[in-house]
N, C-alpha and C positions, 0 to 999 in steps of 0.2 A: 804407599801413602793413601790414606782414606779419601773418599770423596768430600767429606766434610772439611778435612784439612786443606785440600786443594781449593775449595770454595773460600775458605778463610784467607788463604794466600792471595787469591784473586781479589777479594775485597780489600785487602791491605794495599795491593798494587793500585787498585782503582782509587782508593782514598789518597794515596800519595800523588797520583797524577792529577786528581781533582783539586788537591791542595795547591799544587804548583800552578794550575790553571786559575784557581781563585785568587792567588796572590798576584798573578799577572793581570787579571781583570781589574782588581782593586787598585793596583799601582798605576795602571794605564788609564783608568777612568778619571774624568775631570769633575767629579761630582762633589768633592769636598777637599778641604785643605789638609786633613789629617789622614792621608791615604796610608801611610806607614802603620799607624796605630790600628786602622781598620783591617789592614792586611794581616797584622800579627794576631788580632782578635779572631778573625775568621779562621786563620790557620790553627790557633790554639783551641778553639771550640771544635773545629772539624776533626783535626788529628787527635786531640785529647779524648773526645768521646769515642771516636772510632777505634783508637788503639786500646782504650780501656775496655770497650765492648768486646773487641776481639780477644783480649786476655780473659775476660770473664766468661766468654763463650767457650774458650779452650779449656778453662778450669772446670766448668760445669756445663756440659753440652745440653743437659735437660732443662736448664733454667732459661727464662725468657729475658733476663736482664741484659745479657750480651747483645742479642739482636736488637733490642730496643735502644740500647746506647749507640749501636752502630747506625741505626736510623736517625737518631738525633745528630750524630756527627756528620752524616751525609747531608742532612738538612741545613746544618750550619755552613757547609761548603757550597750548597746550592744558593743559599741566601746571598752569598757574595756576588752572585751574578747580577744583582740589582745595581751594582756600580758600573756595569758595562756601558760603553758608548755605542755599542752595536745595537741597532734597533731590533734585529732578529733575536738576539739574546735577551734584551730588555723588553720582553713582551709582557703586557699587563697580567695576563693569566698565569704566566710561568714564574717570572722573577719576583714579582711583588706579592702575589697571592699564592701561587702554587707551591713555592718553596716553604711557605709558612705551615704547610700541612704536616710537616715532620715534627715541629716543636711540640704538638700535643702528646707526642710519645713520651716526653719527660715525666708528666704526671703518671702515665701508665707504668713507667719503670718504677716510680716510687711506690705505687700501689702494689705492684708485683713483688717488690722487695719486702714490703711490710707483710704481705700475705705469706711469703716464704719464711720470714722470721717467726711469725706466729705458728706456722706449721712445723717449725724446727728443722727445715730442710737445709739451712745454711750452716749447721753445726759440722765441724771438721771431724 
């Protein structure tokens, strides 16, 4: 098994564990009345982007789309920490501002994909 493949498996396991943690944080937080919907949304964003990014990275290891999508997925899972009742987890610099740093990767992924299309590198 290659080093890249082991790293991708480790990222998948980490995303799974972070997703379970995010759901627990959102469901146990008393910040809103729609906790189930927010938990499902956090899990859908986190696991959706991470899983798709891992698939894209596996199919095309030289492309930047996979790692960028993985970064967006982990950012979605980190953003769920804003619903925590624990003051250590709900720190101003981390949960409210720090986790938002990953979402600018979304436009970077779009630009990278458009550049790849123009260069013709996505042709099968």
